N, CA, C and O atoms as a MOPAC input file, in Angstrom:
PM7 MOZYME 1SCF
protein

 N     99.17800 1    99.89200 1    69.67000 1
 C    100.72500 1   100.43000 1    69.05500 1
 C    101.21400 1   101.10500 1    70.32200 1
 O    100.42900 1   101.58900 1    71.13800 1
 N    102.52600 1   101.12300 1    70.46400 1
 C    103.28700 1   101.61500 1    71.37500 1
 C    103.47000 1   103.15900 1    70.81700 1
 O    103.82300 1   103.42400 1    69.66700 1
 N    103.17100 1   104.11400 1    71.82600 1
 C    103.86500 1   105.40300 1    71.38900 1
 C    104.98700 1   105.47600 1    72.27300 1
 O    104.96500 1   105.54000 1    73.50200 1
 N    106.21200 1   105.45400 1    71.31100 1
 C    107.47300 1   105.64200 1    72.06700 1
 C    107.99100 1   106.78300 1    72.58300 1
 O    108.73300 1   106.83500 1    73.56400 1
 N    107.46500 1   108.04200 1    71.69100 1
 C    107.63100 1   109.40000 1    72.44900 1
 C    106.81400 1   109.55900 1    73.73900 1
 O    107.41400 1   110.21200 1    74.59300 1
 N    105.75600 1   109.18200 1    74.04800 1
 C    105.04900 1   109.17300 1    75.47400 1
 C    105.90300 1   108.55500 1    76.52900 1
 O    106.14900 1   109.04500 1    77.63100 1
 N    106.44100 1   107.10200 1    75.92000 1
 C    107.25400 1   106.49800 1    76.88500 1
 C    108.29800 1   107.21500 1    77.51500 1
 O    108.54600 1   107.42700 1    78.70200 1
 N    108.93800 1   107.58900 1    76.30600 1
 C    110.54000 1   108.37800 1    76.55800 1
 C    110.26200 1   109.53900 1    77.62800 1
 O    111.00100 1   109.91000 1    78.54000 1
 N    108.90600 1   110.04200 1    77.23800 1
 C    108.65400 1   111.46900 1    77.99500 1
 C    108.67900 1   111.10000 1    79.52600 1
 O    109.34500 1   111.66800 1    80.39200 1
 N    107.68800 1   109.87100 1    79.70700 1
 C    107.22400 1   109.80200 1    81.12800 1
 C    108.73300 1   109.38200 1    81.75900 1
 O    108.95500 1   109.79400 1    82.89800 1
 N    109.65400 1   108.68700 1    81.17300 1
 C    110.93100 1   108.21800 1    81.80700 1
 C    111.51200 1   109.43800 1    82.29800 1
 O    111.71400 1   109.69300 1    83.48500 1
 N    111.82600 1   110.33900 1    81.09600 1
 C    112.58900 1   111.25000 1    81.20200 1
 C    112.03100 1   111.91900 1    82.49900 1
 O    112.77400 1   111.81900 1    83.47600 1
 N    110.84100 1   112.59200 1    82.68000 1
 C    110.37300 1   113.23600 1    83.39100 1
 C    110.53400 1   112.48200 1    84.95600 1
 O    111.11700 1   113.00600 1    85.90400 1
 N    109.94800 1   111.28700 1    84.97300 1
 C    110.16500 1   110.50300 1    86.48600 1
 C    111.65900 1   110.88700 1    86.68800 1
 O    112.02500 1   111.52700 1    87.67400 1
 N    112.27400 1   110.58300 1    85.97600 1
 C    113.87900 1   110.67500 1    86.21600 1
 C    114.47100 1   112.12300 1    86.88100 1
 O    115.14200 1   112.29200 1    87.89900 1
 N    113.97400 1   113.05000 1    85.93900 1
 C    114.17000 1   114.49700 1    86.04200 1
 C    113.70400 1   114.95400 1    87.57400 1
 O    114.34500 1   115.47400 1    88.48700 1
 N    112.09800 1   114.47400 1    87.44700 1
 C    111.78200 1   115.05800 1    89.07200 1
 C    112.51200 1   114.58100 1    90.35100 1
 O    112.87900 1   115.16900 1    91.36800 1
 N    112.59300 1   113.20300 1    89.89400 1
 C    113.41300 1   112.45000 1    91.00800 1
 C    114.95800 1   113.25600 1    91.68400 1
 O    115.38900 1   113.42300 1    92.82500 1
 N    115.43600 1   113.60000 1    90.35100 1
 C    116.91600 1   114.14300 1    90.77900 1
 C    116.60800 1   115.49100 1    91.30400 1
 O    117.40000 1   115.90500 1    92.15200 1
 N    115.89400 1   116.04900 1    91.06700 1
 C    115.83600 1   117.48300 1    91.67200 1
 C    115.08100 1   117.58000 1    92.86800 1
 O    114.90200 1   118.67800 1    93.39400 1
 N    114.50700 1   116.27200 1    93.46600 1
 C    114.01300 1   115.81200 1    94.52200 1
 C    112.52300 1   116.28200 1    94.80600 1
 O    112.21500 1   116.65600 1    95.93800 1
 N    111.50300 1   116.25700 1    93.65800 1
 C    110.33700 1   116.58900 1    93.63500 1
 C    109.72700 1   114.90600 1    93.74600 1
 O    109.47200 1   114.28700 1    92.71300 1
 N    109.57800 1   114.41400 1    94.83400 1
 C    109.37600 1   112.89500 1    95.04300 1
 C    108.12000 1   112.55300 1    94.27200 1
 O    108.06500 1   111.62900 1    93.46100 1
 N    106.91900 1   113.51300 1    94.63700 1
 C    105.63900 1   113.07900 1    94.35500 1
 C    105.35900 1   113.37900 1    92.75400 1
 O    104.37800 1   112.85400 1    92.22800 1
 N    106.04300 1   114.04200 1    92.15900 1
 C    105.90600 1   114.67700 1    90.39800 1
 C    106.60700 1   113.38200 1    90.02100 1
 O    106.02700 1   112.66900 1    89.20200 1
 N    107.95300 1   112.92300 1    90.58000 1
 C    108.48800 1   111.61100 1    90.14500 1
 C    107.69100 1   110.25700 1    90.11400 1
 O    107.66700 1   109.43500 1    89.19700 1
 N    107.00200 1   110.20900 1    91.40300 1
 C    106.00400 1   109.13600 1    91.65500 1
 C    104.92300 1   109.01400 1    90.44300 1
 O    104.78300 1   108.07100 1    89.66400 1
 N    104.33700 1   110.00100 1    90.49400 1
 C    103.20800 1   110.59200 1    89.09600 1
 C    103.66200 1   109.97600 1    87.69100 1
 O    103.03300 1   109.14300 1    87.03800 1
 N    104.84900 1   110.54200 1    87.37400 1
 C    105.41100 1   110.06900 1    86.23700 1
 C    105.81000 1   108.51600 1    85.89100 1
 O    105.81800 1   107.85600 1    84.85200 1
 N    106.12200 1   108.25900 1    87.20300 1
 C    106.55600 1   106.75600 1    87.12600 1
 C    105.32500 1   105.88000 1    86.87000 1
 O    105.41900 1   105.04400 1    85.97100 1
 N    104.34100 1   105.96600 1    87.46300 1
 C    103.06600 1   105.52600 1    87.33900 1
 C    102.40800 1   105.74200 1    86.22900 1
 O    101.65600 1   104.81100 1    85.94400 1
 N    102.40700 1   106.86100 1    85.29500 1
 C    102.30500 1   106.86600 1    83.95000 1
 C    102.89600 1   106.01100 1    83.16200 1
 O    102.30700 1   105.30000 1    82.34800 1
 N    104.21500 1   106.03600 1    83.38000 1
 C    105.10200 1   105.08600 1    82.64400 1
 C    104.72000 1   103.72100 1    82.57600 1
 O    104.56500 1   103.07300 1    81.54000 1
 N    104.53100 1   103.19600 1    84.11900 1
 C    104.11700 1   101.87500 1    84.14600 1
 C    102.38300 1   101.58200 1    83.32100 1
 O    102.00000 1   100.51500 1    82.84200 1
 N    101.67300 1   102.78500 1    83.37500 1
 C    100.31700 1   102.39200 1    82.64300 1
 C    100.83900 1   102.40600 1    81.23900 1
 O    100.31100 1   101.65300 1    80.42000 1
 N    101.61400 1   103.02200 1    80.95900 1
 C    101.68000 1   103.10200 1    79.13500 1
 C    102.53400 1   101.86300 1    78.87500 1
 O    102.61500 1   101.51100 1    77.69800 1
 N    103.18100 1   101.15100 1    79.79400 1
 C    103.99900 1   100.03900 1    79.24300 1
 C    102.88300 1    99.03700 1    79.61800 1
 O    102.96100 1    98.04000 1    78.89900 1
 N    102.02900 1    98.98700 1    80.37100 1
 C    100.85700 1    97.79300 1    80.55600 1
 C    100.05500 1    98.04500 1    79.35000 1
 O     99.86300 1    96.97100 1    78.78000 1
 N     99.60600 1    98.85400 1    78.84200 1
 C     98.67300 1    99.30000 1    77.67700 1
 C     99.57600 1    98.77500 1    76.46100 1
 O     98.97100 1    98.56100 1    75.41100 1
 N    100.81900 1    98.56700 1    76.48500 1
 C    101.45900 1    98.03300 1    75.24700 1
 C    101.79000 1    96.84100 1    75.72500 1
 O    102.85000 1    96.54500 1    75.17300 1
 N    101.44000 1    95.92000 1    76.51000 1
 C    101.42000 1    94.62100 1    76.67900 1
 C    102.85600 1    94.22100 1    76.95200 1
 O    103.27900 1    93.11700 1    76.61200 1
 N    103.60800 1    95.13400 1    77.57300 1
 C    105.18800 1    94.96400 1    77.91000 1
 C    105.19500 1    94.51100 1    79.39200 1
 O    106.13600 1    93.86300 1    79.85000 1
 N    103.96700 1    94.92200 1    80.22900 1
 C    104.46000 1    94.49300 1    81.60400 1
 C    102.85200 1    93.85100 1    81.82700 1
 O    101.84900 1    94.23300 1    81.22300 1
 N    102.90600 1    93.01100 1    82.63800 1
 C    101.95300 1    91.98500 1    83.12700 1
 C    100.86000 1    93.11000 1    83.92200 1
 O    101.34300 1    94.04100 1    84.56700 1
 N     99.95100 1    93.00200 1    83.85600 1
 C     98.86000 1    93.62600 1    85.12600 1
 C     98.80400 1    92.78400 1    86.14400 1
 O     98.10000 1    93.04200 1    87.12100 1

């Protein structure tokens, strides 16, 4: 089952951290986003 709220949160945080110059945090949230999408079978592993 896809948890859209977790996906939306991860995307929003990745963007927000990127925009304020916190690259490490942005990358961590981007990795979480990819993990969530892979678990939902949206991205191939």
